[in-house]
C-alpha positions as protocol buffer text, in pm:
chain_id: "A"
residue {
  index: 1
  type: UNK
  ca { x: 659 y: 3253 z: 2685 }
}
residue {
  index: 2
  type: UNK
  ca { x: 845 y: 3223 z: 2364 }
}
residue {
  index: 3
  type: UNK
  ca { x: 987 y: 2886 z: 2459 }
}
residue {
  index: 4
  type: UNK
  ca { x: 630 y: 2768 z: 2533 }
}
residue {
  index: 5
  type: UNK
  ca { x: 507 y: 2886 z: 2192 }
}
residue {
  index: 6
  type: UNK
  ca { x: 797 y: 2700 z: 2026 }
}
residue {
  index: 7
  type: UNK
  ca { x: 700 y: 2391 z: 2222 }
}
residue {
  index: 8
  type: UNK
  ca { x: 341 y: 2412 z: 2116 }
}
residue {
  index: 9
  type: UNK
  ca { x: 436 y: 2446 z: 1756 }
}
residue {
  index: 10
  type: UNK
  ca { x: 667 y: 2149 z: 1779 }
}
residue {
  index: 11
  type: UNK
  ca { x: 389 y: 1931 z: 1923 }
}
residue {
  index: 12
  type: UNK
  ca { x: 158 y: 2051 z: 1661 }
}
residue {
  index: 13
  type: UNK
  ca { x: 396 y: 1983 z: 1366 }
}
residue {
  index: 14
  type: UNK
  ca { x: 469 y: 1636 z: 1515 }
}
residue {
  index: 15
  type: UNK
  ca { x: 97 y: 1554 z: 1536 }
}
residue {
  index: 16
  type: UNK
  ca { x: 22 y: 1664 z: 1178 }
}
residue {
  index: 17
  type: UNK
  ca { x: 301 y: 1435 z: 1051 }
}
residue {
  index: 18
  type: UNK
  ca { x: 163 y: 1150 z: 1266 }
}
residue {
  index: 19
  type: UNK
  ca { x: -181 y: 1212 z: 1106 }
}
residue {
  index: 20
  type: UNK
  ca { x: -29 y: 1200 z: 755 }
}
residue {
  index: 21
  type: UNK
  ca { x: 157 y: 889 z: 840 }
}
residue {
  index: 22
  type: UNK
  ca { x: -157 y: 667 z: 874 }
}
residue {
  index: 23
  type: UNK
  ca { x: -226 y: 682 z: 491 }
}
residue {
  index: 24
  type: UNK
  ca { x: 139 y: 689 z: 397 }
}
residue {
  index: 25
  type: UNK
  ca { x: 240 y: 381 z: 587 }
}
residue {
  index: 26
  type: UNK
  ca { x: -72 y: 208 z: 497 }
}
residue {
  index: 27
  type: UNK
  ca { x: 44 y: 218 z: 126 }
}
residue {
  index: 28
  type: UNK
  ca { x: 386 y: 75 z: 212 }
}
residue {
  index: 29
  type: UNK
  ca { x: 258 y: -230 z: 411 }
}
residue {
  index: 30
  type: UNK
  ca { x: 191 y: -515 z: 422 }
}
residue {
  index: 31
  type: UNK
  ca { x: 219 y: -582 z: 41 }
}
residue {
  index: 32
  type: UNK
  ca { x: 563 y: -426 z: -16 }
}
residue {
  index: 33
  type: UNK
  ca { x: 714 y: -428 z: 352 }
}
residue {
  index: 34
  type: UNK
  ca { x: 554 y: -620 z: 632 }
}
residue {
  index: 35
  type: UNK
  ca { x: 485 y: -425 z: 953 }
}
residue {
  index: 36
  type: UNK
  ca { x: 774 y: -555 z: 1168 }
}
residue {
  index: 37
  type: UNK
  ca { x: 1025 y: -520 z: 894 }
}
residue {
  index: 38
  type: UNK
  ca { x: 918 y: -160 z: 852 }
}
residue {
  index: 39
  type: UNK
  ca { x: 971 y: -110 z: 1224 }
}
residue {
  index: 40
  type: UNK
  ca { x: 1331 y: -225 z: 1194 }
}
residue {
  index: 41
  type: UNK
  ca { x: 1387 y: 22 z: 907 }
}
residue {
  index: 42
  type: UNK
  ca { x: 1221 y: 304 z: 1103 }
}
residue {
  index: 43
  type: UNK
  ca { x: 1410 y: 249 z: 1430 }
}
residue {
  index: 44
  type: UNK
  ca { x: 1747 y: 187 z: 1266 }
}
residue {
  index: 45
  type: UNK
  ca { x: 1701 y: 495 z: 1038 }
}
residue {
  index: 46
  type: UNK
  ca { x: 1615 y: 721 z: 1331 }
}
residue {
  index: 47
  type: UNK
  ca { x: 1887 y: 569 z: 1545 }
}
residue {
  index: 48
  type: UNK
  ca { x: 2153 y: 660 z: 1296 }
}
residue {
  index: 49
  type: UNK
  ca { x: 2014 y: 1006 z: 1247 }
}
residue {
  index: 50
  type: UNK
  ca { x: 1988 y: 1082 z: 1626 }
}
residue {
  index: 51
  type: UNK
  ca { x: 2337 y: 963 z: 1684 }
}
residue {
  index: 52
  type: UNK
  ca { x: 2478 y: 1176 z: 1403 }
}
residue {
  index: 53
  type: UNK
  ca { x: 2279 y: 1470 z: 1562 }
}
residue {
  index: 54
  type: UNK
  ca { x: 2436 y: 1370 z: 1900 }
}
residue {
  index: 55
  type: UNK
  ca { x: 2787 y: 1457 z: 1769 }
}
residue {
  index: 56
  type: UNK
  ca { x: 2695 y: 1821 z: 1792 }
}
residue {
  index: 57
  type: UNK
  ca { x: 2580 y: 1784 z: 2158 }
}
residue {
  index: 58
  type: UNK
  ca { x: 2823 y: 1768 z: 2459 }
}
residue {
  index: 59
  type: UNK
  ca { x: 2864 y: 1408 z: 2557 }
}
residue {
  index: 60
  type: UNK
  ca { x: 2693 y: 1309 z: 2884 }
}
residue {
  index: 61
  type: UNK
  ca { x: 2756 y: 1009 z: 3112 }
}
residue {
  index: 62
  type: UNK
  ca { x: 2439 y: 810 z: 3207 }
}
residue {
  index: 63
  type: UNK
  ca { x: 2407 y: 736 z: 3577 }
}
residue {
  index: 64
  type: UNK
  ca { x: 2386 y: 356 z: 3641 }
}
residue {
  index: 65
  type: UNK
  ca { x: 2070 y: 407 z: 3837 }
}
residue {
  index: 66
  type: UNK
  ca { x: 1904 y: 556 z: 3521 }
}
residue {
  index: 67
  type: UNK
  ca { x: 1984 y: 260 z: 3289 }
}
residue {
  index: 68
  type: UNK
  ca { x: 1646 y: 85 z: 3379 }
}
residue {
  index: 69
  type: UNK
  ca { x: 1448 y: 404 z: 3319 }
}
residue {
  index: 70
  type: UNK
  ca { x: 1617 y: 436 z: 2973 }
}
residue {
  index: 71
  type: UNK
  ca { x: 1530 y: 73 z: 2899 }
}
residue {
  index: 72
  type: UNK
  ca { x: 1170 y: 123 z: 2972 }
}
residue {
  index: 73
  type: UNK
  ca { x: 1161 y: 441 z: 2784 }
}
residue {
  index: 74
  type: UNK
  ca { x: 1295 y: 258 z: 2476 }
}
residue {
  index: 75
  type: UNK
  ca { x: 1073 y: -44 z: 2537 }
}
residue {
  index: 76
  type: UNK
  ca { x: 756 y: 163 z: 2528 }
}
residue {
  index: 77
  type: UNK
  ca { x: 876 y: 450 z: 2304 }
}
residue {
  index: 78
  type: UNK
  ca { x: 1088 y: 289 z: 2040 }
}
residue {
  index: 79
  type: UNK
  ca { x: 987 y: -88 z: 2075 }
}
residue {
  index: 80
  type: UNK
  ca { x: 653 y: -233 z: 2174 }
}
residue {
  index: 81
  type: UNK
  ca { x: 450 y: 79 z: 2079 }
}
residue {
  index: 82
  type: UNK
  ca { x: 577 y: 73 z: 1726 }
}
residue {
  index: 83
  type: UNK
  ca { x: 547 y: -299 z: 1681 }
}
residue {
  index: 84
  type: UNK
  ca { x: 185 y: -297 z: 1779 }
}
residue {
  index: 85
  type: UNK
  ca { x: 106 y: 23 z: 1603 }
}
residue {
  index: 86
  type: UNK
  ca { x: 217 y: -94 z: 1258 }
}
residue {
  index: 87
  type: UNK
  ca { x: 86 y: -439 z: 1306 }
}
residue {
  index: 88
  type: UNK
  ca { x: -254 y: -283 z: 1391 }
}
residue {
  index: 89
  type: UNK
  ca { x: -244 y: -34 z: 1112 }
}
residue {
  index: 90
  type: UNK
  ca { x: -183 y: -324 z: 864 }
}
residue {
  index: 91
  type: UNK
  ca { x: -509 y: -466 z: 973 }
}
residue {
  index: 92
  type: UNK
  ca { x: -739 y: -169 z: 1024 }
}
residue {
  index: 93
  type: UNK
  ca { x: -815 y: 164 z: 839 }
}
residue {
  index: 94
  type: UNK
  ca { x: -618 y: 491 z: 873 }
}
residue {
  index: 95
  type: UNK
  ca { x: -914 y: 682 z: 1030 }
}
residue {
  index: 96
  type: UNK
  ca { x: -1003 y: 398 z: 1261 }
}
residue {
  index: 97
  type: UNK
  ca { x: -642 y: 383 z: 1380 }
}
residue {
  index: 98
  type: UNK
  ca { x: -614 y: 754 z: 1431 }
}
residue {
  index: 99
  type: UNK
  ca { x: -929 y: 775 z: 1655 }
}
residue {
  index: 100
  type: UNK
  ca { x: -831 y: 501 z: 1868 }
}
residue {
  index: 101
  type: UNK
  ca { x: -509 y: 697 z: 1952 }
}
residue {
  index: 102
  type: UNK
  ca { x: -706 y: 981 z: 2115 }
}
residue {
  index: 103
  type: UNK
  ca { x: -707 y: 782 z: 2444 }
}
residue {
  index: 104
  type: UNK
  ca { x: -354 y: 882 z: 2482 }
}
residue {
  index: 105
  type: UNK
  ca { x: -433 y: 1213 z: 2662 }
}
residue {
  index: 106
  type: UNK
  ca { x: -662 y: 1022 z: 2912 }
}
residue {
  index: 107
  type: UNK
  ca { x: -390 y: 759 z: 2992 }
}
residue {
  index: 108
  type: UNK
  ca { x: -122 y: 1024 z: 3009 }
}
residue {
  index: 109
  type: UNK
  ca { x: -335 y: 1238 z: 3243 }
}
residue {
  index: 110
  type: UNK
  ca { x: -389 y: 940 z: 3477 }
}
residue {
  index: 111
  type: UNK
  ca { x: -20 y: 844 z: 3473 }
}
residue {
  index: 112
  type: UNK
  ca { x: 104 y: 1197 z: 3526 }
}
residue {
  index: 113
  type: UNK
  ca { x: -111 y: 1227 z: 3828 }
}
residue {
  index: 114
  type: UNK
  ca { x: 32 y: 902 z: 3963 }
}
residue {
  index: 115
  type: UNK
  ca { x: 389 y: 915 z: 3875 }
}
residue {
  index: 116
  type: UNK
  ca { x: 472 y: 1284 z: 3815 }
}
residue {
  index: 117
  type: UNK
  ca { x: 243 y: 1416 z: 4090 }
}
residue {
  index: 118
  type: UNK
  ca { x: 73 y: 1650 z: 3841 }
}
residue {
  index: 119
  type: UNK
  ca { x: -197 y: 1863 z: 3997 }
}
residue {
  index: 120
  type: UNK
  ca { x: -559 y: 1779 z: 3911 }
}
residue {
  index: 121
  type: UNK
  ca { x: -668 y: 2103 z: 3752 }
}
residue {
  index: 122
  type: UNK
  ca { x: -1035 y: 2157 z: 3658 }
}
residue {
  index: 123
  type: UNK
  ca { x: -998 y: 2318 z: 3316 }
}
residue {
  index: 124
  type: UNK
  ca { x: -761 y: 2047 z: 3196 }
}
residue {
  index: 125
  type: UNK
  ca { x: -1000 y: 1767 z: 3307 }
}
residue {
  index: 126
  type: UNK
  ca { x: -1277 y: 1964 z: 3116 }
}
residue {
  index: 127
  type: UNK
  ca { x: -1053 y: 1982 z: 2810 }
}
residue {
  index: 128
  type: UNK
  ca { x: -968 y: 1617 z: 2804 }
}
residue {
  index: 129
  type: UNK
  ca { x: -1334 y: 1534 z: 2827 }
}
residue {
  index: 130
  type: UNK
  ca { x: -1438 y: 1784 z: 2558 }
}
residue {
  index: 131
  type: UNK
  ca { x: -1168 y: 1647 z: 2327 }
}
residue {
  index: 132
  type: UNK
  ca { x: -1279 y: 1288 z: 2399 }
}
residue {
  index: 133
  type: UNK
  ca { x: -1631 y: 1383 z: 2319 }
}
residue {
  index: 134
  type: UNK
  ca { x: -1525 y: 1516 z: 1970 }
}
residue {
  index: 135
  type: UNK
  ca { x: -1317 y: 1204 z: 1917 }
}
residue {
  index: 136
  type: UNK
  ca { x: -1618 y: 979 z: 1981 }
}
residue {
  index: 137
  type: UNK
  ca { x: -1813 y: 1166 z: 1717 }
}
residue {
  index: 138
  type: UNK
  ca { x: -1542 y: 1090 z: 1469 }
}
residue {
  index: 139
  type: UNK
  ca { x: -1540 y: 731 z: 1584 }
}
residue {
  index: 140
  type: UNK
  ca { x: -1913 y: 686 z: 1531 }
}
residue {
  index: 141
  type: UNK
  ca { x: -1943 y: 883 z: 1210 }
}
residue {
  index: 142
  type: UNK
  ca { x: -1592 y: 892 z: 1066 }
}
residue {
  index: 143
  type: UNK
  ca { x: -1515 y: 538 z: 1040 }
}
residue {
  index: 144
  type: UNK
  ca { x: -1486 y: 389 z: 683 }
}
residue {
  index: 145
  type: UNK
  ca { x: -1406 y: 32 z: 585 }
}
residue {
  index: 146
  type: UNK
  ca { x: -1141 y: -1 z: 319 }
}
residue {
  index: 147
  type: UNK
  ca { x: -1032 y: -285 z: 108 }
}
residue {
  index: 148
  type: UNK
  ca { x: -699 y: -292 z: 268 }
}
residue {
  index: 149
  type: UNK
  ca { x: -822 y: -365 z: 613 }
}
residue {
  index: 150
  type: UNK
  ca { x: -848 y: -737 z: 670 }
}
residue {
  index: 151
  type: UNK
  ca { x: -933 y: -732 z: 1048 }
}
residue {
  index: 152
  type: UNK
  ca { x: -1050 y: -403 z: 1167 }
}
residue {
  index: 153
  type: UNK
  ca { x: -1145 y: -516 z: 1525 }
}
residue {
  index: 154
  type: UNK
  ca { x: -796 y: -690 z: 1580 }
}
residue {
  index: 155
  type: UNK
  ca { x: -620 y: -394 z: 1428 }
}
residue {
  index: 156
  type: UNK
  ca { x: -795 y: -149 z: 1663 }
}
residue {
  index: 157
  type: UNK
  ca { x: -691 y: -365 z: 1956 }
}
residue {
  index: 158
  type: UNK
  ca { x: -328 y: -351 z: 1863 }
}
residue {
  index: 159
  type: UNK
  ca { x: -369 y: 37 z: 1822 }
}
residue {
  index: 160
  type: UNK
  ca { x: -528 y: 49 z: 2165 }
}
residue {
  index: 161
  type: UNK
  ca { x: -218 y: -111 z: 2313 }
}
residue {
  index: 162
  type: UNK
  ca { x: 0 y: 121 z: 2120 }
}
residue {
  index: 163
  type: UNK
  ca { x: -186 y: 421 z: 2270 }
}
residue {
  index: 164
  type: UNK
  ca { x: -110 y: 286 z: 2621 }
}
residue {
  index: 165
  type: UNK
  ca { x: 256 y: 213 z: 2554 }
}
residue {
  index: 166
  type: UNK
  ca { x: 305 y: 559 z: 2399 }
}
residue {
  index: 167
  type: UNK
  ca { x: 151 y: 716 z: 2710 }
}
residue {
  index: 168
  type: UNK
  ca { x: 387 y: 530 z: 2934 }
}
residue {
  index: 169
  type: UNK
  ca { x: 676 y: 658 z: 2715 }
}
residue {
  index: 170
  type: UNK
  ca { x: 568 y: 1018 z: 2739 }
}
residue {
  index: 171
  type: UNK
  ca { x: 565 y: 994 z: 3120 }
}
residue {
  index: 172
  type: UNK
  ca { x: 885 y: 814 z: 3155 }
}
residue {
  index: 173
  type: UNK
  ca { x: 1084 y: 1033 z: 2900 }
}
residue {
  index: 174
  type: UNK
  ca { x: 956 y: 1345 z: 3071 }
}
residue {
  index: 175
  type: UNK
  ca { x: 1168 y: 1253 z: 3378 }
}
residue {
  index: 176
  type: UNK
  ca { x: 1473 y: 1175 z: 3161 }
}
residue {
  index: 177
  type: UNK
  ca { x: 1480 y: 1508 z: 2982 }
}
residue {
  index: 178
  type: UNK
  ca { x: 1476 y: 1699 z: 3308 }
}
residue {
  index: 179
  type: UNK
  ca { x: 1811 y: 1550 z: 3384 }
}
residue {
  index: 180
  type: UNK
  ca { x: 1976 y: 1495 z: 3049 }
}
residue {
  index: 181
  type: UNK
  ca { x: 2001 y: 1676 z: 2713 }
}
residue {
  index: 182
  type: UNK
  ca { x: 1701 y: 1576 z: 2490 }
}
residue {
  index: 183
  type: UNK
  ca { x: 1928 y: 1440 z: 2210 }
}
residue {
  index: 184
  type: UNK
  ca { x: 2118 y: 1238 z: 2463 }
}
residue {
  index: 185
  type: UNK
  ca { x: 1781 y: 1079 z: 2579 }
}
residue {
  index: 186
  type: UNK
  ca { x: 1645 y: 1011 z: 2233 }
}
residue {
  index: 187
  type: UNK
  ca { x: 1960 y: 864 z: 2085 }
}
residue {
  index: 188
  type: UNK
  ca { x: 1992 y: 614 z: 2372 }
}
residue {
  index: 189
  type: UNK
  ca { x: 1612 y: 536 z: 2353 }
}
residue {
  index: 190
  type: UNK
  ca { x: 1646 y: 434 z: 1980 }
}
residue {
  index: 191
  type: UNK
  ca { x: 1978 y: 244 z: 2035 }
}
residue {
  index: 192
  type: UNK
  ca { x: 1805 y: 35 z: 2302 }
}
residue {
  index: 193
  type: UNK
  ca { x: 1487 y: 26 z: 2095 }
}
residue {
  index: 194
  type: UNK
  ca { x: 1675 y: -143 z: 1811 }
}
residue {
  index: 195
  type: UNK
  ca { x: 1763 y: -431 z: 2040 }
}
residue {
  index: 196
  type: UNK
  ca { x: 1401 y: -474 z: 2125 }
}
residue {
  index: 197
  type: UNK
  ca { x: 1267 y: -476 z: 1770 }
}
residue {
  index: 198
  type: UNK
  ca { x: 1522 y: -683 z: 1580 }
}
residue {
  index: 199
  type: UNK
  ca { x: 1409 y: -1023 z: 1704 }
}
residue {
  index: 200
  type: UNK
  ca { x: 1047 y: -942 z: 1599 }
}
residue {
  index: 201
  type: UNK
  ca { x: 1120 y: -814 z: 1259 }
}
residue {
  index: 202
  type: UNK
  ca { x: 1440 y: -981 z: 1143 }
}
residue {
  index: 203
  type: UNK
  ca { x: 1280 y: -1260 z: 934 }
}
residue {
  index: 204
  type: UNK
  ca { x: 1036 y: -1012 z: 772 }
}
residue {
  index: 205
  type: UNK
  ca { x: 1316 y: -781 z: 693 }
}
residue {
  index: 206
  type: UNK
  ca { x: 1496 y: -1058 z: 498 }
}
residue {
  index: 207
  type: UNK
  ca { x: 1172 y: -1105 z: 296 }
}
residue {
  index: 208
  type: UNK
  ca { x: 1181 y: -742 z: 145 }
}
residue {
  index: 209
  type: UNK
  ca { x: 1229 y: -759 z: -225 }
}
residue {
  index: 210
  type: UNK
  ca { x: 1399 y: -421 z: -295 }
}
residue {
  index: 211
  type: UNK
  ca { x: 1459 y: -487 z: -669 }
}
residue {
  index: 212
  type: UNK
  ca { x: 1082 y: -489 z: -735 }
}
residue {
  index: 213
  type: UNK
  ca { x: 978 y: -214 z: -502 }
}
residue {
  index: 214
  type: UNK
  ca { x: 819 y: 92 z: -680 }
}
residue {
  index: 215
  type: UNK
  ca { x: 1007 y: 421 z: -640 }
}
residue {
  index: 216
  type: UNK
  ca { x: 707 y: 592 z: -478 }
}
residue {
  index: 217
  type: UNK
  ca { x: 690 y: 319 z: -216 }
}
residue {
  index: 218
  type: UNK
  ca { x: 1057 y: 379 z: -134 }
}
residue {
  index: 219
  type: UNK
  ca { x: 984 y: 761 z: -99 }
}
residue {
  index: 220
  type: UNK
  ca { x: 698 y: 669 z: 144 }
}
residue {
  index: 221
  type: UNK
  ca { x: 915 y: 439 z: 342 }
}
residue {
  index: 222
  type: UNK
  ca { x: 1174 y: 729 z: 382 }
}
residue {
  index: 223
  type: UNK
  ca { x: 889 y: 954 z: 490 }
}
residue {
  index: 224
  type: UNK
  ca { x: 803 y: 707 z: 770 }
}
residue {
  index: 225
  type: UNK
  ca { x: 1176 y: 701 z: 878 }
}
residue {
  index: 226
  type: UNK
  ca { x: 1278 y: 1060 z: 847 }
}
residue {
  index: 227
  type: UNK
  ca { x: 953 y: 1243 z: 920 }
}
residue {
  index: 228
  type: UNK
  ca { x: 728 y: 1005 z: 1133 }
}
residue {
  index: 229
  type: UNK
  ca { x: 1003 y: 882 z: 1342 }
}
residue {
  index: 230
  type: UNK
  ca { x: 1317 y: 1112 z: 1354 }
}
residue {
  index: 231
  type: UNK
  ca { x: 1146 y: 1447 z: 1327 }
}
residue {
  index: 232
  type: UNK
  ca { x: 832 y: 1362 z: 1534 }
}
residue {
  index: 233
  type: UNK
  ca { x: 1032 y: 1229 z: 1822 }
}
residue {
  index: 234
  type: UNK
  ca { x: 1271 y: 1532 z: 1806 }
}
residue {
  index: 235
  type: UNK
  ca { x: 973 y: 1772 z: 1807 }
}
residue {
  index: 236
  type: UNK
  ca { x: 801 y: 1585 z: 2088 }
}
residue {
  index: 237
  type: UNK
  ca { x: 1115 y: 1600 z: 2302 }
}
residue {
  index: 238
  type: UNK
  ca { x: 1140 y: 1977 z: 2228 }
}
residue {
  index: 239
  type: UNK
  ca { x: 774 y: 2009 z: 2334 }
}
residue {
  index: 240
  type: UNK
  ca { x: 824 y: 1806 z: 2664 }
}
residue {
  index: 241
  type: UNK
  ca { x: 1095 y: 2044 z: 2769 }
}
residue {
  index: 242
  type: UNK
  ca { x: 838 y: 2320 z: 2822 }
}
residue {
  index: 243
  type: UNK
  ca { x: 517 y: 2146 z: 2836 }
}
residue {
  index: 244
  type: UNK
  ca { x: 355 y: 1890 z: 3070 }
}
residue {
  index: 245
  type: UNK
  ca { x: 323 y: 1537 z: 2933 }
}
residue {
  index: 246
  type: UNK
  ca { x: -57 y: 1579 z: 2950 }
}
residue {
  index: 247
  type: UNK
  ca { x: -47 y: 1881 z: 2729 }
}
residue {
  index: 248
  type: UNK
  ca { x: 171 y: 1702 z: 2463 }
}
residue {
  index: 249
  type: UNK
  ca { x: -51 y: 1397 z: 2487 }
}
residue {
  index: 250
  type: UNK
  ca { x: -353 y: 1619 z: 2416 }
}
residue {
  index: 251
  type: UNK
  ca { x: -231 y: 1704 z: 2076 }
}
residue {
  index: 252
  type: UNK
  ca { x: -315 y: 1335 z: 1986 }
}
residue {
  index: 253
  type: UNK
  ca { x: -672 y: 1464 z: 1936 }
}
residue {
  index: 254
  type: UNK
  ca { x: -554 y: 1631 z: 1610 }
}
residue {
  index: 255
  type: UNK
  ca { x: -457 y: 1307 z: 1461 }
}
residue {
  index: 256
  type: UNK
  ca { x: -814 y: 1200 z: 1351 }
}
residue {
  index: 257
  type: UNK
  ca { x: -855 y: 1537 z: 1192 }
}
residue {
  index: 258
  type: UNK
  ca { x: -533 y: 1517 z: 996 }
}
residue {
  index: 259
  type: UNK
  ca { x: -602 y: 1157 z: 895 }
}
residue {
  index: 260
  type: UNK
  ca { x: -949 y: 1243 z: 772 }
}
residue {
  index: 261
  type: UNK
  ca { x: -820 y: 1530 z: 563 }
}
residue {
  index: 262
  type: UNK
  ca { x: -550 y: 1309 z: 410 }
}
residue {
  index: 263
  type: UNK
  ca { x: -818 y: 1037 z: 338 }
}
residue {
  index: 264
  type: UNK
  ca { x: -1027 y: 1308 z: 172 }
}
residue {
  index: 265
  type: UNK
  ca { x: -741 y: 1404 z: -45 }
}
residue {
  index: 266
  type: UNK
  ca { x: -686 y: 1043 z: -145 }
}
residue {
  index: 267
  type: UNK
  ca { x: -1055 y: 1008 z: -203 }
}
residue {
  index: 268
  type: UNK
  ca { x: -1084 y: 718 z: 52 }
}
residue {
  index: 269
  type: UNK
  ca { x: -1348 y: 895 z: 273 }
}
residue {
  index: 270
  type: UNK
  ca { x: -1614 y: 1166 z: 250 }
}
residue {
  index: 271
  type: UNK
  ca { x: -1672 y: 1495 z: 442 }
}
residue {
  index: 272
  type: UNK
  ca { x: -1972 y: 1569 z: 647 }
}
residue {
  index: 273
  type: UNK
  ca { x: -2089 y: 1847 z: 883 }
}
residue {
  index: 274
  type: UNK
  ca { x: -2065 y: 1614 z: 1184 }
}
residue {
  index: 275
  type: UNK
  ca { x: -1692 y: 1566 z: 1116 }
}
residue {
  index: 276
  type: UNK
  ca { x: -1640 y: 1941 z: 1091 }
}
residue {
  index: 277
  type: UNK
  ca { x: -1829 y: 1986 z: 1422 }
}
residue {
  index: 278
  type: UNK
  ca { x: -1617 y: 1710 z: 1585 }
}
residue {
  index: 279
  type: UNK
  ca { x: -1295 y: 1875 z: 1469 }
}
residue {
  index: 280
  type: UNK
  ca { x: -1396 y: 2214 z: 1618 }
}
residue {
  index: 281
  type: UNK
  ca { x: -1479 y: 2033 z: 1949 }
}
residue {
  index: 282
  type: UNK
  ca { x: -1144 y: 1859 z: 1942 }
}
residue {
  index: 283
  type: UNK
  ca { x: -951 y: 2187 z: 1896 }
}
residue {
  index: 284
  type: UNK
  ca { x: -1149 y: 2329 z: 2194 }
}
residue {
  index: 285
  type: UNK
  ca { x: -1036 y: 2044 z: 2400 }
}
residue {
  index: 286
  type: UNK
  ca { x: -664 y: 2088 z: 2316 }
}
residue {
  index: 287
  type: UNK
  ca { x: -697 y: 2470 z: 2380 }
}
residue {
  index: 288
  type: UNK
  ca { x: -821 y: 2401 z: 2748 }
}
residue {
  index: 289
  type: UNK
  ca { x: -560 y: 2133 z: 2819 }
}
residue {
  index: 290
  type: UNK
  ca { x: -274 y: 2340 z: 2692 }
}
residue {
  index: 291
  type: UNK
  ca { x: -359 y: 2648 z: 2881 }
}
residue {
  index: 292
  type: UNK
  ca { x: -177 y: 2746 z: 3206 }
}
residue {
  index: 293
  type: UNK
  ca { x: -419 y: 2788 z: 3519 }
}
residue {
  index: 294
  type: UNK
  ca { x: -353 y: 3158 z: 3530 }
}
residue {
  index: 295
  type: UNK
  ca { x: -467 y: 3203 z: 3173 }
}
residue {
  index: 296
  type: UNK
  ca { x: -811 y: 3056 z: 3248 }
}
residue {
  index: 297
  type: UNK
  ca { x: -1043 y: 3320 z: 3370 }
}
């Protein structure tokens, strides 16, 4: 039970960081650092940190039959999903991007049934639907067009693809951490992910003008690397050790709430009673999805 509580806390903290990231990363790109260049910094920085952390974990040999699984985990978890997410975020608004991500639990739920043979449990289905309903309220009433959003529709499409790719990652990596140490998994995911992202972002990386970059932007860039990438992936791996991929995915419902709070703090949005109601509904959905069958009366 204690391990499950730690896993739930890890998933919660990771989701809060993700929610904050929408506004932080939005300030960094595309003016100071273009999206694909930021991805290179993000993946490279996290890769270095995970390999350093891996020095304190017993070395494991990867079975040849698992190479392809690792490749797909990196492709969807540290490659394509990041590329389309940051490209989408550079075009749309933080709140719009965060609410699009709430389809992740739906996709994870379907993929888990197909690939992980997860049981179809009534209260989890109800929880997913309740959370989705709350997210729809935020989509309808929480959207706010910002000046730094040149193409909201195209940006949202990119974010939609990111949600699907991230869902695939959660399902694939769940299988890997059942066989290998979590740090072993994630360090290889990022090493292979680096190979995926470099061709896309190399030219943009060369365009970065470090000498004229404000100090606060550098700090925000470091936040994206250390917190949004290294810590969130570490926390999600910890969560997946004790929780179902569906449960971890359900925490994505919190992202619109956090993104809205951050937007309010930065005075880029306004609060309404409907947003508060939507937040309560979203929490109710997460509660149902995260509960074990025997805990539901």
